[in-house]
C-alpha positions as CSV (number, residue, x, y, z in Angstrom):
1,X,117.4,93.6,86.9
2,X,115.0,91.3,87.3
3,X,115.7,89.3,83.8
4,X,118.9,87.4,86.4
5,X,117.0,85.7,88.0
6,X,114.9,85.0,85.1
7,X,117.8,83.2,83.7
8,X,118.6,82.1,86.7
9,X,115.3,80.0,86.0
10,X,115.9,78.9,83.0
11,X,119.3,77.6,83.2
12,X,116.9,75.3,86.0
13,X,115.0,74.3,83.7
14,X,117.6,73.8,80.7
15,X,119.6,71.7,83.0
16,X,116.3,69.6,84.4
17,X,115.4,69.0,80.9
18,X,119.2,68.5,79.6
19,X,120.1,65.7,81.4
20,X,121.9,63.0,79.5
21,X,123.2,65.5,76.9
22,X,127.1,66.4,76.6
23,X,126.2,69.9,75.1
24,X,123.0,72.2,75.2
25,X,123.0,74.1,71.5
26,X,119.7,75.8,71.1
27,X,117.6,77.5,73.8
28,X,114.3,78.7,72.0
29,X,111.9,81.5,74.0
30,X,109.2,83.1,73.8
31,X,108.2,86.0,75.4
32,X,104.6,88.1,75.5
33,X,105.2,91.5,75.1
34,X,103.2,91.6,77.8
35,X,105.5,90.1,80.7
36,X,107.3,92.3,81.6
37,X,110.8,90.9,80.2
38,X,113.6,93.2,78.0
39,X,114.8,90.5,76.2
40,X,118.3,92.6,74.8
41,X,118.7,92.1,79.3
42,X,117.6,88.3,79.5
43,X,119.8,87.7,76.9
44,X,122.6,89.3,78.2
45,X,121.9,87.9,81.7
46,X,121.5,84.5,80.0
47,X,124.7,84.6,78.5
48,X,126.5,85.3,82.1
49,X,124.8,82.6,83.8
50,X,125.5,80.0,81.3
51,X,129.8,80.5,81.0
52,X,130.7,77.0,82.5
53,X,128.5,74.9,82.2
54,X,126.8,72.7,79.3
55,X,124.9,75.0,77.7
56,X,128.0,77.7,77.3
57,X,127.9,78.1,73.7
58,X,124.5,77.2,73.5
59,X,122.3,79.6,70.7
60,X,119.4,81.8,72.1
61,X,116.7,82.5,70.4
62,X,114.0,84.3,71.7
63,X,110.5,84.6,69.7
64,X,109.2,87.8,70.7
65,X,105.1,87.0,70.9
66,X,102.6,89.5,70.5
67,X,98.9,89.8,73.0
68,X,96.4,88.7,72.0
69,X,92.7,88.9,73.3
70,X,89.2,88.0,73.0
71,X,86.4,90.1,74.0
72,X,83.9,89.0,76.3
73,X,80.5,90.9,75.4
74,X,80.7,90.6,71.4
75,X,83.8,87.7,70.7
76,X,86.4,89.8,68.8
77,X,90.0,88.2,69.0
78,X,92.0,91.3,68.6
79,X,96.2,92.2,69.5
80,X,97.0,94.3,72.6
81,X,99.2,96.8,73.0
82,X,98.7,97.0,77.0
83,X,97.2,95.1,79.8
84,X,93.5,97.4,79.9
85,X,92.5,98.3,76.8
86,X,88.6,98.8,75.8
87,X,87.4,96.6,72.7
88,X,87.8,97.8,69.2
89,X,84.2,97.0,68.3
90,X,82.1,97.3,71.2
91,X,84.6,100.0,73.5
92,X,83.8,96.7,76.5
93,X,86.5,97.0,79.6
94,X,87.1,93.5,80.5
95,X,89.2,91.7,78.0
96,X,90.4,88.3,78.5
97,X,94.2,87.6,77.6
98,X,94.8,84.0,75.5
99,X,98.8,85.0,75.3
100,X,101.1,87.4,75.2
101,X,102.0,87.6,78.6
102,X,103.7,84.3,78.2
103,X,107.7,83.5,79.0
104,X,108.3,79.8,78.3
105,X,111.6,77.7,77.2
106,X,109.9,76.5,74.0
107,X,112.7,74.1,72.5
108,X,115.9,72.5,73.8
109,X,119.0,70.9,71.6
110,X,121.5,69.3,72.2
111,X,124.3,66.7,71.6
112,X,124.4,62.7,73.6
């Protein structure tokens, strides 16, 4: 379960940015549909690694973002369900991924 190692990295990011806060009240994550992350497993792993720290009671918000790509041949921007697929308009391969493979800590809130 690589979600545990992801949760540990997220904890490190939160702790780095929460210096000076007495408690972290919320953590917002952005997870792309092609990131290869099981969000339920990630949430469980986060609840485990946050125990005993200043983010223990933090609300975890996970925004799942759809994958989008642009065709290098015709320029059509389109939603992707799989990493490799043909352009919906011209059938060309070689779509350039715009978003959808990210895993980001997008916001941290807390109290002083």
